[in-house]
C-alpha positions as CSV (number, residue, x, y, z in Angstrom):
1,M,-0.1,-0.1,28.7
2,T,-2.9,0.5,31.1
3,S,-6.2,-1.4,31.1
4,N,-8.3,1.6,29.9
5,D,-6.2,2.2,26.7
6,R,-8.0,3.1,23.5
7,F,-7.0,2.1,20.1
8,I,-7.8,2.9,16.5
9,A,-7.9,0.2,13.7
10,D,-5.3,0.4,11.0
11,S,-6.5,1.3,7.5
12,S,-5.8,-2.3,6.5
13,W,-8.4,-3.6,9.1
14,R,-11.1,-5.9,7.7
15,R,-13.5,-8.1,9.7
16,P,-15.7,-9.9,7.1
17,G,-19.2,-10.3,8.3
18,L,-18.1,-8.8,11.6
19,G,-17.2,-12.3,12.6
20,N,-14.3,-14.1,14.4
21,V,-11.6,-13.3,11.8
22,V,-9.6,-10.1,11.3
23,L,-7.3,-9.3,8.4
24,A,-5.0,-6.4,9.2
25,G,-1.5,-5.1,9.7
26,S,1.7,-4.9,7.7
27,P,2.4,-7.4,6.4
28,L,-1.2,-8.5,6.2
29,T,-1.9,-10.9,9.1
30,L,-5.0,-13.1,9.7
31,F,-6.2,-13.2,13.3
32,S,-8.6,-15.8,14.5
33,L,-10.6,-14.4,17.4
34,S,-12.2,-16.1,20.4
35,P,-15.7,-14.8,21.5
36,S,-13.9,-12.4,23.9
37,G,-11.6,-11.4,21.1
38,E,-14.7,-10.5,19.0
39,A,-15.9,-8.3,21.7
40,I,-12.5,-6.5,21.9
41,A,-12.5,-6.1,18.1
42,E,-16.0,-4.6,18.2
43,C,-14.9,-2.1,20.9
44,I,-11.9,-1.1,18.8
45,E,-14.1,-0.6,15.7
46,R,-16.6,1.5,17.6
47,G,-14.1,3.5,19.7
48,K,-15.6,2.1,23.0
49,P,-13.7,1.4,26.2
50,L,-12.0,-2.0,26.1
51,P,-13.1,-4.8,28.5
52,Q,-10.8,-6.2,31.1
53,G,-8.3,-8.8,29.9
54,H,-7.8,-7.2,26.5
55,E,-4.0,-6.8,26.9
56,A,-2.9,-10.1,25.3
57,L,-4.9,-9.5,22.1
58,T,-4.2,-5.8,21.8
59,E,-0.5,-6.4,22.3
60,R,-0.5,-8.9,19.4
61,L,-2.5,-6.5,17.2
62,L,-0.2,-3.6,18.1
63,N,2.9,-5.6,17.3
64,A,1.4,-6.5,13.9
65,G,0.5,-2.9,13.1
66,A,-3.2,-3.8,13.0
67,I,-4.2,-1.2,15.6
68,H,-2.6,2.0,16.9
69,P,-2.8,3.6,20.4
70,I,-5.0,6.7,21.2
71,P,-3.4,8.6,24.1
72,S,-5.7,9.2,27.0
73,D,-6.2,12.6,28.7
74,S,-4.0,11.4,31.6
75,D,-1.2,10.4,29.1
76,K,-1.4,13.9,27.6
77,A,-1.1,15.5,31.0
78,R,1.7,13.1,32.2
79,F,4.5,14.6,30.1
80,S,5.7,18.2,29.8
81,L,8.1,20.0,27.4
82,S,10.4,20.5,30.3
83,T,11.4,16.8,30.0
84,V,12.8,17.4,26.4
85,T,16.2,18.6,25.2
86,A,16.6,19.5,21.6
87,V,19.7,18.3,19.8
88,I,20.5,20.1,16.6
89,P,23.4,19.1,14.3
90,A,24.5,22.1,12.3
91,F,26.7,22.4,9.2
92,I,26.2,26.0,8.2
93,Q,27.4,27.1,4.8
94,T,25.5,30.4,4.2
95,S,24.1,33.3,6.1
96,Q,20.6,32.1,5.2
97,E,21.3,28.8,6.8
98,A,22.6,30.7,9.9
99,Q,19.3,32.6,10.2
100,T,17.3,29.3,9.7
101,L,19.3,27.8,12.6
102,K,18.6,30.9,14.8
103,S,14.8,30.6,14.0
104,L,14.8,26.9,14.9
105,V,16.6,27.4,18.2
106,A,14.0,30.1,19.0
107,S,11.1,27.7,18.3
108,C,12.6,25.3,20.9
109,S,12.6,27.9,23.7
110,S,9.8,26.1,25.6
111,L,11.9,23.0,25.9
112,H,14.2,22.2,28.9
113,S,17.3,23.2,26.8
114,T,18.8,23.1,23.4
115,V,22.2,21.7,22.3
116,V,23.6,22.8,18.9
117,I,26.5,20.8,17.6
118,D,28.6,22.8,15.1
119,D,29.9,20.1,12.7
120,C,32.9,22.3,11.7
121,S,30.8,24.7,9.7
122,P,32.6,26.8,7.1
123,H,30.2,29.7,7.9
124,P,30.1,31.2,11.5
125,L,27.0,30.4,13.6
126,P,24.7,33.2,14.6
127,D,24.4,34.5,18.1
128,L,22.3,31.8,19.9
129,G,22.2,33.4,23.3
130,A,22.4,30.9,26.2
131,T,22.1,27.9,23.9
132,H,24.8,25.2,24.6
133,V,27.0,25.1,21.4
134,I,29.6,22.5,20.8
135,R,32.0,22.8,17.9
136,L,33.6,19.6,16.5
137,D,37.2,19.7,15.4
138,A,36.4,18.1,12.1
139,N,33.3,17.6,10.0
140,S,32.1,14.1,11.2
141,G,28.6,13.8,9.8
142,P,25.2,14.0,11.4
143,A,25.5,10.7,13.3
144,A,28.6,11.8,15.2
145,A,27.2,15.3,15.7
146,R,24.0,14.0,17.2
147,N,25.9,11.6,19.4
148,A,28.0,14.5,20.8
149,G,24.8,16.3,21.7
150,I,23.0,13.3,23.1
151,A,26.0,12.7,25.5
152,L,25.1,15.9,27.2
153,V,21.4,15.3,27.6
154,E,20.0,15.0,31.1
155,T,16.3,14.9,30.4
156,D,14.1,11.9,29.8
157,F,13.5,12.7,26.1
158,I,15.5,14.0,23.2
159,A,14.2,15.9,20.1
160,C,16.6,15.3,17.3
161,I,15.9,18.1,14.8
162,D,17.8,19.0,11.6
163,V,18.5,22.6,10.8
164,D,16.3,22.7,7.7
165,V,13.3,21.5,9.6
166,T,10.6,23.9,11.0
167,I,8.5,22.7,13.9
168,S,5.4,24.3,15.3
169,G,4.7,24.8,19.0
170,S,2.5,21.7,19.1
171,T,4.7,19.2,17.2
172,I,6.5,17.8,20.2
173,S,3.5,18.1,22.5
174,Q,1.5,15.9,20.2
175,L,4.3,13.2,20.2
176,L,5.0,13.0,23.9
177,P,1.9,11.1,25.1
178,Y,2.8,8.1,23.1
179,F,5.7,7.5,25.5
180,A,3.1,6.4,28.1
181,D,3.9,2.9,26.7
182,D,7.2,2.1,28.3
183,K,8.3,0.1,25.3
184,V,8.2,3.1,22.9
185,A,11.7,4.4,22.1
186,L,11.0,6.8,19.3
187,V,8.0,8.7,17.8
188,A,8.4,10.5,14.6
189,P,6.0,13.2,13.0
190,R,5.2,13.6,9.4
191,V,7.9,15.5,7.6
192,R,6.4,17.5,4.7
193,S,8.4,19.4,2.2
194,R,8.0,23.2,2.2
195,A,6.4,24.4,-1.0
196,M,8.9,25.9,-3.5
197,T,8.3,27.4,-6.9
198,N,10.9,25.3,-8.9
199,I,10.3,21.8,-10.3
200,V,12.3,20.1,-7.5
201,G,10.2,21.8,-4.8
202,E,6.9,21.0,-6.6
203,Y,8.0,17.3,-6.9
204,E,9.1,17.1,-3.3
205,V,5.8,18.3,-2.0
206,A,4.2,15.3,-3.6
207,A,6.9,12.7,-3.4
208,S,9.5,13.5,-0.8
209,V,11.4,10.5,0.5
210,L,11.1,12.1,4.0
211,D,7.3,12.0,3.9
212,M,5.9,8.7,5.1
213,G,2.3,9.5,4.3
214,D,-0.8,10.3,6.3
215,A,-1.4,6.9,8.0
216,E,0.0,6.2,11.4
217,A,2.1,3.1,11.8
218,R,4.5,1.1,13.9
219,V,7.9,1.4,12.3
220,S,9.7,-1.8,11.5
221,A,11.7,-3.4,8.7
222,G,9.4,-5.2,6.2
223,T,6.3,-3.2,7.1
224,R,4.5,-0.4,5.3
225,V,6.7,2.2,7.2
226,S,10.0,0.4,7.5
227,Y,11.9,3.5,8.8
228,V,11.4,7.2,9.6
229,P,13.9,9.9,8.7
230,S,15.8,11.5,11.5
231,A,15.1,15.0,10.2
232,M,12.8,15.1,13.3
233,W,12.6,12.5,16.0
234,L,11.4,12.5,19.6
235,C,13.3,9.8,21.4
236,R,13.5,8.2,24.9
237,T,17.0,9.0,26.2
238,A,17.4,5.6,27.9
239,A,16.5,3.8,24.8
240,M,19.0,5.7,22.6
241,L,21.8,5.1,25.1
242,S,20.9,1.4,25.4
243,V,21.8,0.9,21.8
244,S,24.8,3.3,21.8
245,S,22.8,5.9,19.7
246,F,23.8,6.5,16.1
247,D,26.4,4.5,14.2
248,E,29.0,7.2,13.5
249,S,30.6,5.2,10.6
250,L,27.4,5.8,8.5
251,R,27.3,9.2,6.7
252,S,23.8,8.4,5.5
253,G,21.3,5.7,6.4
254,E,22.2,6.1,10.1
255,D,18.5,6.7,10.9
256,V,17.4,3.5,9.2
257,D,20.1,1.6,11.1
258,L,19.2,3.0,14.5
259,V,15.4,2.3,14.0
260,W,16.2,-1.3,13.2
261,R,18.6,-1.7,16.1
262,L,16.0,-0.4,18.4
263,N,13.5,-2.9,17.1
264,T,16.0,-5.7,17.5
265,A,16.6,-4.6,21.1
266,G,12.9,-5.0,21.8
267,W,11.9,-1.3,21.6
268,T,8.9,0.0,19.7
269,C,9.1,2.9,17.2
270,R,6.0,4.8,16.0
271,Y,5.1,7.1,13.2
272,Q,2.4,9.6,14.1
273,P,1.5,11.9,11.2
274,Q,-1.0,13.9,13.3
275,A,2.1,15.8,14.3
276,V,3.6,17.7,11.3
277,C,6.8,19.5,10.7
278,T,8.2,21.0,7.4
279,H,11.5,20.5,5.6
280,T,13.3,22.6,3.0
281,P,13.9,20.5,-0.1
282,R,17.1,20.6,-2.2
283,A,17.3,23.8,-4.2
284,T,18.7,22.4,-7.5
285,L,18.5,19.2,-9.6
286,Q,22.2,18.6,-8.9
287,Q,21.7,18.7,-5.1
288,F,18.5,16.6,-5.5
289,M,20.4,13.9,-7.4
290,H,23.4,13.9,-5.0
291,Q,21.0,13.4,-2.1
292,R,19.2,10.5,-3.7
293,M,22.5,8.9,-4.7
294,S,23.8,9.2,-1.1
295,Y,20.6,7.4,0.1
296,G,21.2,4.6,-2.4
297,E,24.9,4.3,-1.5
298,S,24.0,3.6,2.1
299,A,22.0,0.5,1.2
300,A,25.0,-1.9,0.8
301,R,26.5,-0.9,4.2
302,L,23.1,-1.2,5.8
303,A,22.7,-4.7,4.2
304,Q,26.0,-5.7,5.9
305,R,24.5,-4.8,9.3
306,H,20.9,-6.0,8.7
307,R,20.9,-9.2,6.6
308,G,17.8,-9.8,4.6
309,K,16.2,-6.3,5.2
310,L,17.5,-4.4,2.2
311,S,16.0,-6.6,-0.6
312,P,14.7,-4.5,-3.4
313,V,11.5,-6.6,-3.7
314,K,9.9,-9.3,-1.6
315,L,7.7,-11.9,-3.2
316,N,6.1,-15.2,-2.5
317,A,6.9,-18.1,-4.9
318,W,3.6,-17.6,-6.8
319,Q,4.2,-13.9,-7.4
320,A,7.8,-14.5,-8.4
321,S,6.7,-17.2,-10.9
322,T,3.9,-15.0,-12.4
323,W,6.1,-12.0,-13.1
324,L,9.1,-14.1,-14.3
325,F,6.8,-15.5,-17.0
326,V,5.7,-12.0,-17.9
327,V,9.3,-10.9,-18.3
328,L,10.0,-14.0,-20.4
329,G,7.2,-13.1,-22.7
330,M,4.8,-15.8,-21.7
331,P,1.7,-13.9,-20.5
332,F,-0.7,-16.9,-20.8
333,V,1.5,-19.0,-18.6
334,A,1.8,-16.1,-16.1
335,L,-2.0,-15.9,-16.1
336,G,-2.3,-19.6,-15.4
337,V,0.1,-19.3,-12.5
338,A,-1.9,-16.4,-11.1
339,I,-5.1,-18.4,-11.3
340,V,-3.5,-21.4,-9.5
341,A,-2.2,-19.0,-6.9
342,G,-5.7,-17.7,-6.3
343,A,-7.0,-21.2,-5.9
344,S,-4.2,-22.0,-3.5
345,T,-5.1,-19.0,-1.4
346,A,-8.8,-20.0,-1.4
347,K,-7.8,-23.5,-0.2
348,K,-5.8,-22.2,2.7
349,L,-8.7,-20.0,3.8
350,R,-11.3,-22.7,3.4
351,K,-11.6,-23.2,7.2
352,F,-12.8,-19.5,7.3
353,P,-16.0,-19.5,5.3
354,Q,-16.5,-15.8,5.8
355,L,-13.3,-15.2,3.8
356,K,-14.5,-17.0,0.7
357,S,-15.0,-13.7,-1.2
358,E,-11.9,-12.1,0.4
359,S,-9.6,-14.8,-0.9
360,I,-10.0,-13.6,-4.5
361,N,-9.3,-10.0,-3.5
362,I,-6.3,-11.0,-1.4
363,S,-4.8,-13.0,-4.3
364,V,-5.5,-10.3,-7.0
365,N,-4.4,-7.4,-4.9
366,G,-1.3,-9.3,-3.8
367,T,-0.3,-10.1,-7.4
368,A,-1.0,-6.5,-8.6
369,K,1.0,-5.0,-5.7
370,S,3.9,-7.4,-6.3
371,G,3.8,-6.4,-10.0
372,L,4.2,-2.7,-9.1
373,S,7.0,-3.7,-6.7
374,V,8.8,-5.5,-9.5
375,A,8.3,-2.6,-11.9
376,H,9.5,-0.2,-9.2
377,A,12.7,-2.3,-8.7
378,L,13.3,-2.5,-12.4
379,G,13.2,1.3,-12.8
380,R,15.0,2.0,-9.5
381,V,17.6,-0.6,-8.5
382,W,17.8,-3.0,-11.5
383,W,17.8,-0.3,-14.2
384,P,21.4,-0.8,-15.3
385,I,20.8,-4.5,-16.0
386,A,17.4,-3.7,-17.6
387,L,19.1,-1.0,-19.8
388,V,21.7,-3.5,-21.1
389,L,19.1,-6.2,-21.8
390,A,16.9,-3.6,-23.6
391,I,19.7,-2.9,-26.1
392,F,19.5,-6.5,-27.4
393,S,15.7,-7.1,-27.3
394,Q,12.9,-4.9,-28.6
395,R,10.4,-6.8,-26.3
396,L,12.5,-6.1,-23.2
397,R,13.0,-2.5,-24.4
398,L,9.3,-2.0,-24.4
399,L,8.9,-3.8,-21.1
400,F,11.7,-1.6,-19.6
401,I,9.9,1.6,-20.8
402,A,6.6,0.3,-19.4
403,T,8.1,-0.5,-16.0
404,A,9.8,2.9,-15.8
405,L,6.6,4.7,-16.6
406,A,3.9,2.6,-14.9
407,P,4.8,3.2,-11.2
408,A,5.4,6.9,-11.7
409,V,2.0,7.4,-13.5
410,H,0.3,5.3,-10.9
411,E,1.8,7.4,-8.1
412,W,0.8,10.6,-9.9
413,W,-2.8,9.3,-10.4
414,T,-3.0,8.4,-6.7
415,K,-1.5,11.6,-5.3
416,R,-2.8,14.1,-7.9
417,P,0.0,16.7,-7.3
418,H,0.0,20.2,-8.8
419,L,2.9,19.0,-11.0
420,D,1.6,17.7,-14.4
421,V,2.0,14.0,-15.2
422,V,4.9,14.5,-17.7
423,R,7.1,16.5,-15.3
424,F,6.2,14.4,-12.4
425,T,7.1,11.2,-14.3
426,L,10.4,12.6,-15.4
427,M,11.3,13.7,-11.9
428,K,10.3,10.3,-10.5
429,M,12.5,8.6,-13.1
430,L,15.4,10.9,-12.2
431,D,14.8,10.2,-8.5
432,N,14.8,6.4,-9.1
433,T,17.8,6.3,-11.4
434,S,19.9,8.5,-9.0
435,Y,19.0,6.2,-6.1
436,G,19.8,3.1,-8.2
437,A,23.2,4.6,-9.3
438,G,24.0,5.1,-5.6
439,V,23.0,1.5,-4.8
440,W,25.4,0.2,-7.5
441,K,28.1,2.4,-6.3
442,G,27.7,1.1,-2.7
443,V,27.5,-2.5,-4.0
444,V,30.8,-2.1,-5.8
445,A,32.5,-0.4,-2.9
446,T,31.5,-3.0,-0.3
447,R,31.4,-6.0,-2.7
448,N,28.0,-6.8,-1.2
449,A,25.2,-7.4,-3.7
450,A,22.4,-7.9,-1.1
451,P,20.5,-4.7,-2.1
452,L,20.2,-6.1,-5.6
453,I,18.9,-9.6,-4.8
454,P,15.1,-10.2,-4.4
455,T,13.7,-12.2,-1.5
456,V,11.3,-15.0,-2.5
457,R,9.3,-16.7,0.2
458,L,7.3,-19.9,-0.1
459,S,4.2,-18.1,1.3
460,A,3.3,-14.5,2.1
461,A,0.5,-15.4,4.4
462,T,0.7,-14.9,8.1
463,E,-1.8,-16.3,10.5
464,E,-2.2,-15.9,14.3
């Protein structure tokens, strides 16, 4: 990064009393600042040019997800669309999909070139003019199809685009400047579902698994945005080749795997929702459920490759104890544990007087969010176990119903979609149970229970 870089603070950024302590990032990290660090923090908050010597601190803040880069005018002028090749894997089954492919190829006309990989489609591809088309001898899945296209790329950047994605003329132009940082391997836009009139379409507009939200982020396992879907990626060709691109043995989850391998290799991946593309959701409930099950099924195979990263919920010891006592029907004991946890947090932060009031918020918010995570896991991954236990206990039956409903209602209240709360909740429960069924199917097939086992740490606090 250059010395005149500008940054924006993450939505998690808090500097109590505008002093020498910053709480920010994902997971939440405490930064103790020197006087020069305070000056840098103030410049970030006010959008001012940074002083010389900022690189060490801003690098730490970037890596923690506490700040995000703002491309300069020179960065925006540095890259052109002629440095990008589009790679489009295509499995065409209908004439409508053929026309969709033709429209997508036309929207990529300003790029250096486009490579379409026909993954042994049952329906003939449309006339794509001078577009380079490769037909595979057998249907091999999107990972193998993309790799076949990537092998032909000669430009510095690759735009991986799925057939059911629509990009605007500015989508790629908005992503390119972030490659001014030589460590950036991949930048992904926001993938929003195209509005449809059926219940699946209405639900997907509000809760698509491809939509990572409206807040920019670094992409890394264990963070707010742990992966980005490969429905649309802009990638550095050298970075992709350095990790041998996609794992062709994975029919789903190949995008999660590649992001995490890039991170392990020292590359940075970014999510920039300022750039937006649209995606066509599944047309029927059956297709919707099949898609979610396939995502869940990939969890066990991913867990074999990335140990410790597929846990359904991550808690510290205090949070785990609190919610265990809730499940056991001991609410007053759980409350006592939560109070002791708050006191422990306050003690740890005693050396930062300006965080005295923040310590209570940190503890309460942490406990509440962990509770939602446990409820989410119960309704999504652990529901077969919870369902069996609910048969034998009325208390557990009521708890299971509450944990199935609470996260869905909370999400509906937060997002306020056009879909009413009843239909949204039913769709969310179908979404979760389909995914969970896929997880269990994958666990049985691989004999790897890692996606079912929670991670409990002694402490969730991180300090720098």
